[in-house]
C-alpha positions as CSV (number, residue, x, y, z in Angstrom):
1,X,0.0,0.0,0.0
2,X,1.4,3.4,-1.0
3,X,2.2,5.9,1.8
4,X,-0.6,8.3,0.8
5,X,-3.1,5.5,0.5
6,X,-2.1,4.2,4.0
7,X,-2.5,7.7,5.4
8,X,-6.0,7.9,4.0
9,X,-6.9,4.4,5.4
10,X,-5.5,5.2,8.8
11,X,-7.5,8.5,8.9
12,X,-10.7,6.7,8.1
13,X,-9.9,3.9,10.5
14,X,-9.5,6.2,13.5
15,X,-12.8,7.9,12.6
16,X,-14.5,4.6,12.7
17,X,-12.9,3.8,16.1
18,X,-14.2,7.2,17.4
19,X,-17.7,6.4,16.1
20,X,-17.5,3.0,17.8
21,X,-16.4,4.7,21.1
22,X,-19.3,7.2,21.0
23,X,-21.8,4.4,20.4
24,X,-20.5,2.5,23.3
25,X,-20.5,5.5,25.6
26,X,-24.2,6.0,24.8
27,X,-24.9,2.5,26.2
28,X,-22.5,2.7,29.2
29,X,-23.1,6.3,30.2
30,X,-26.6,7.0,28.8
31,X,-25.2,9.7,26.5
32,X,-27.3,10.1,23.3
33,X,-25.3,9.5,20.1
34,X,-26.7,11.9,17.6
35,X,-25.6,13.1,14.2
36,X,-24.5,16.4,15.7
37,X,-22.6,14.8,18.6
38,X,-20.7,12.6,16.2
39,X,-19.8,15.6,14.0
40,X,-18.6,17.5,17.0
41,X,-16.2,14.7,17.9
42,X,-15.1,14.0,14.4
43,X,-13.8,17.5,13.5
44,X,-13.3,18.3,9.9
45,X,-16.0,16.1,8.3
46,X,-19.4,16.9,7.0
47,X,-22.7,15.0,7.2
48,X,-22.1,13.2,3.9
49,X,-18.8,11.8,5.0
50,X,-20.3,10.8,8.3
51,X,-23.1,8.9,6.5
52,X,-20.5,7.1,4.3
53,X,-18.5,6.1,7.4
54,X,-21.6,4.7,9.1
55,X,-22.6,2.8,5.9
56,X,-19.1,1.4,5.7
57,X,-19.3,0.1,9.2
58,X,-22.8,-1.3,8.8
59,X,-22.5,-2.8,5.3
60,X,-18.9,-3.8,5.0
61,X,-17.9,-4.4,8.6
62,X,-21.3,-5.7,9.7
63,X,-21.6,-3.3,12.6
64,X,-25.0,-3.7,14.2
65,X,-25.8,0.0,14.0
66,X,-29.5,1.1,14.2
67,X,-30.9,4.6,13.8
68,X,-33.8,5.6,16.0
69,X,-35.8,8.1,14.0
70,X,-38.0,9.0,17.0
71,X,-35.1,9.9,19.2
72,X,-32.8,10.8,16.3
73,X,-30.0,8.7,17.8
74,X,-27.7,6.0,16.6
75,X,-27.2,2.9,18.7
76,X,-25.7,-0.6,18.8
77,X,-28.1,-3.6,18.9
78,X,-25.2,-6.0,19.9
79,X,-22.3,-4.8,22.0
80,X,-20.2,-7.9,21.3
81,X,-19.3,-6.6,17.9
82,X,-15.8,-5.2,17.7
83,X,-14.0,-3.0,15.2
84,X,-11.9,-5.5,13.2
85,X,-8.6,-3.6,13.5
86,X,-6.8,-5.6,16.2
87,X,-4.2,-8.1,15.0
88,X,-3.1,-10.5,17.7
89,X,-0.5,-13.2,17.3
90,X,-0.8,-16.8,18.5
91,X,1.0,-16.1,21.8
92,X,-1.3,-13.2,22.6
93,X,-4.3,-15.3,21.8
94,X,-3.1,-18.0,24.1
95,X,-2.7,-15.4,26.9
96,X,-6.2,-14.0,26.3
97,X,-7.8,-17.4,26.2
98,X,-6.1,-18.4,29.5
99,X,-7.3,-15.1,31.1
100,X,-10.9,-15.8,30.0
101,X,-10.6,-19.3,31.4
102,X,-9.3,-17.8,34.7
103,X,-12.2,-15.4,35.4
104,X,-15.0,-17.6,34.1
105,X,-15.6,-19.5,37.4
106,X,-16.5,-16.3,39.3
107,X,-18.2,-14.2,36.5
108,X,-21.9,-14.0,35.8
109,X,-22.8,-16.5,33.0
110,X,-24.1,-13.7,30.7
111,X,-20.7,-11.9,30.9
112,X,-18.8,-15.2,30.4
113,X,-20.8,-15.9,27.3
114,X,-20.0,-12.5,25.8
115,X,-16.3,-13.0,26.6
116,X,-16.5,-16.4,24.8
117,X,-18.1,-14.8,21.8
118,X,-15.5,-12.0,21.7
119,X,-12.7,-14.6,22.0
120,X,-14.2,-16.7,19.2
121,X,-14.3,-13.7,16.9
122,X,-10.6,-12.9,17.6
123,X,-9.5,-16.5,17.2
124,X,-11.3,-16.6,13.8
125,X,-8.7,-14.1,12.6
126,X,-6.0,-16.7,13.1
127,X,-5.1,-19.4,10.6
128,X,-7.2,-22.5,11.1
129,X,-4.3,-24.6,12.4
130,X,-3.6,-22.1,15.1
131,X,-7.2,-21.8,16.1
132,X,-7.3,-25.5,17.2
133,X,-4.0,-25.0,19.2
134,X,-5.5,-22.1,21.1
135,X,-8.8,-23.9,22.0
136,X,-6.9,-27.1,22.9
137,X,-4.5,-25.1,25.2
138,X,-7.4,-23.3,26.8
139,X,-9.0,-26.7,27.7
140,X,-5.8,-27.8,29.4
141,X,-5.8,-25.1,32.0
142,X,-8.2,-25.0,34.9
143,X,-8.7,-22.4,37.7
144,X,-10.5,-23.8,40.8
145,X,-12.4,-21.1,42.7
146,X,-13.3,-21.2,46.4
147,X,-15.1,-24.5,47.3
148,X,-18.3,-22.6,48.2
149,X,-19.2,-19.6,46.0
150,X,-21.4,-16.7,47.2
151,X,-24.7,-15.6,45.8
152,X,-25.3,-12.2,44.4
153,X,-23.5,-12.5,41.0
154,X,-26.7,-11.2,39.3
155,X,-25.8,-7.7,40.7
156,X,-22.4,-7.7,39.1
157,X,-23.4,-6.4,35.7
158,X,-25.7,-3.6,36.7
159,X,-23.1,-2.4,39.2
160,X,-20.3,-2.6,36.6
161,X,-22.4,-0.6,34.2
162,X,-23.1,2.0,37.0
163,X,-19.3,2.3,37.7
164,X,-18.6,2.7,34.0
165,X,-21.3,5.4,33.6
166,X,-20.6,6.9,37.1
167,X,-24.3,6.5,38.0
168,X,-25.8,6.3,41.4
169,X,-27.8,3.2,42.4
170,X,-30.7,2.8,44.7
171,X,-30.7,-0.5,46.6
172,X,-32.2,-2.5,49.4
173,X,-29.4,-3.9,51.5
174,X,-29.6,-6.4,54.3
175,X,-27.4,-5.3,57.3
176,X,-26.3,-8.6,59.0
177,X,-25.3,-7.0,62.3
178,X,-28.8,-5.4,62.7
179,X,-30.7,-8.2,61.0
180,X,-32.7,-5.7,59.0
181,X,-33.1,-4.3,55.4
182,X,-32.1,-0.7,54.7
183,X,-32.9,1.6,51.7
184,X,-29.9,3.6,50.5
185,X,-28.5,5.5,47.6
186,X,-25.0,4.4,46.7
187,X,-22.2,5.5,44.3
188,X,-20.3,2.4,43.3
189,X,-16.6,2.8,42.5
190,X,-14.9,-0.6,42.7
191,X,-15.8,-4.4,42.5
192,X,-13.7,-7.0,44.3
193,X,-13.9,-10.8,44.4
194,X,-12.6,-12.4,47.6
195,X,-12.8,-16.1,48.3
196,X,-15.6,-16.7,45.9
197,X,-17.7,-13.7,47.0
198,X,-18.3,-10.4,45.2
199,X,-18.1,-7.0,47.0
200,X,-18.6,-3.4,45.9
201,X,-17.0,-0.4,47.5
202,X,-18.1,3.2,47.1
203,X,-19.8,6.2,48.7
204,X,-22.9,5.6,50.8
205,X,-25.3,8.6,51.0
206,X,-27.1,7.1,54.0
207,X,-24.0,7.1,56.3
208,X,-21.8,9.6,54.4
209,X,-19.1,6.9,54.5
210,X,-17.2,4.6,52.2
211,X,-18.3,1.1,53.1
212,X,-17.8,-2.2,51.2
213,X,-21.0,-4.2,50.6
214,X,-21.4,-7.9,49.9
215,X,-23.4,-8.5,46.7
216,X,-25.1,-11.5,48.3
217,X,-26.8,-9.2,50.8
218,X,-28.3,-6.9,48.2
219,X,-32.1,-7.6,48.0
220,X,-33.0,-5.2,45.2
221,X,-31.0,-2.8,43.0
222,X,-31.8,-0.1,40.4
223,X,-29.3,1.9,38.4
224,X,-30.5,5.5,38.4
225,X,-30.0,8.0,35.6
226,X,-28.2,10.4,38.0
227,X,-24.5,10.8,37.4
228,X,-22.7,11.2,40.7
229,X,-20.0,13.7,41.5
230,X,-16.7,11.8,41.3
231,X,-14.9,11.9,44.6
232,X,-11.2,11.0,45.1
233,X,-10.8,7.2,45.3
234,X,-7.9,4.9,45.1
235,X,-8.4,1.1,45.4
236,X,-4.7,0.7,46.4
237,X,-5.1,3.1,49.3
238,X,-8.6,1.8,50.2
239,X,-7.4,-1.8,50.6
240,X,-3.9,-1.0,51.9
241,X,-3.0,-3.3,54.7
242,X,-6.1,-5.4,54.1
243,X,-5.9,-9.1,53.5
244,X,-9.4,-9.3,52.0
245,X,-12.3,-7.0,52.3
246,X,-12.0,-5.6,55.9
247,X,-10.9,-2.0,55.6
248,X,-10.6,1.1,57.8
249,X,-8.8,1.8,61.0
250,X,-5.1,2.1,61.9
251,X,-2.7,-0.5,60.6
252,X,-1.6,-2.9,63.4
253,X,1.7,-4.8,63.4
254,X,1.2,-8.5,63.6
255,X,3.7,-11.4,64.0
256,X,2.9,-15.0,63.0
257,X,5.0,-18.0,63.9
258,X,5.2,-20.6,61.2
259,X,6.2,-24.2,62.0
260,X,6.3,-27.6,60.3
261,X,5.1,-27.7,56.7
262,X,4.2,-24.0,56.6
263,X,7.8,-23.1,57.6
264,X,9.5,-25.6,55.3
265,X,7.5,-24.2,52.3
266,X,7.7,-20.5,53.2
267,X,10.3,-19.8,50.5
268,X,7.8,-21.0,47.9
269,X,5.2,-18.4,49.0
270,X,4.5,-14.9,47.6
271,X,3.5,-13.1,50.8
272,X,1.0,-10.1,50.8
273,X,2.6,-6.6,50.3
274,X,4.5,-5.5,53.4
275,X,4.9,-8.9,54.9
276,X,8.4,-10.3,55.6
277,X,9.3,-13.8,56.6
278,X,12.5,-14.6,58.6
279,X,13.7,-18.1,59.5
280,X,14.3,-18.5,63.2
281,X,15.2,-22.2,63.4
282,X,14.7,-25.6,61.9
283,X,11.2,-25.6,60.4
284,X,10.3,-22.4,62.2
285,X,10.1,-18.7,61.3
286,X,8.3,-15.4,61.9
287,X,6.1,-13.8,59.4
288,X,5.6,-10.1,60.2
289,X,3.5,-7.3,58.6
290,X,0.6,-4.9,59.2
291,X,-3.2,-5.3,58.9
292,X,-6.0,-2.8,59.5
293,X,-8.4,-5.5,60.8
294,X,-7.6,-8.9,62.4
295,X,-10.9,-10.4,61.1
296,X,-9.4,-11.2,57.7
297,X,-6.2,-12.5,59.4
298,X,-7.8,-15.2,61.5
299,X,-9.1,-17.4,58.5
300,X,-5.8,-16.9,56.7
301,X,-3.8,-18.2,59.7
302,X,-6.3,-21.0,60.1
303,X,-5.7,-22.1,56.5
304,X,-2.2,-23.2,57.5
305,X,-3.8,-26.1,59.3
306,X,-2.2,-25.7,62.7
307,X,1.2,-24.7,61.4
308,X,0.7,-21.0,62.2
309,X,0.1,-19.1,65.4
310,X,-0.5,-15.3,66.0
311,X,2.0,-14.0,68.5
312,X,1.0,-11.4,71.1
313,X,2.7,-8.0,70.7
């Protein structure tokens, strides 16, 4: 392809990518995708060029674009469609297939199905001989989640959509300590899976705090159309010195004596950030670090099956 021809192709490609981005933002953030909004984003083109680009996407690239005459907006009817401009090699496809296999056990079935469709579309771009290799390799890897999974996965997708669109949610939440249901408005910021259970962290209007809620205790949830004012939030800071989902409070120093099998295999472990292990004798050592809450520490120590003991400070 000549240089000037490639430049024209690249220019058109990036316009298509921008149209795709605007159509997806309409779905995720409830922003109408109109002819004028597209022209504002795609500076330097007229209505005729825009119409040709959309026709190209729909007729040649099979993009599921639909025009709503009543609302005068464009929309996707199938969000699994992707712009066919990504070229992945076999090693990259192996990595992606393995990643999909890893998260499948804890993801809602609807999302897993969409990931499988997306993966299949990308694999179809490989030579036929390589496709079989990727599928075979994927079937030879298994990720075993926690023995008992938690309920509440049906709330993952609406919460994920709310986070993407920065939308407040109204929910009925069961407070275990009070044994009662509460009504609250909540601004979700972050989803976390811990030992087979999904949790969501964010700003709670009822308490004016930043709690973390277990999805299994949500009784009802509705994503509002209200965009929340984004407040400073860092997941790294929020979960700093946390071994799971217990957050808040001052970090407390802890020392754990490992013996037997736990001590003899200590060098094989990747310890949580901030934890240091030091050998103190034959099949014995001290693991030290800081945690904000001992509740998450107790089941972790118990998982060593008697070869770990929390030492008093």
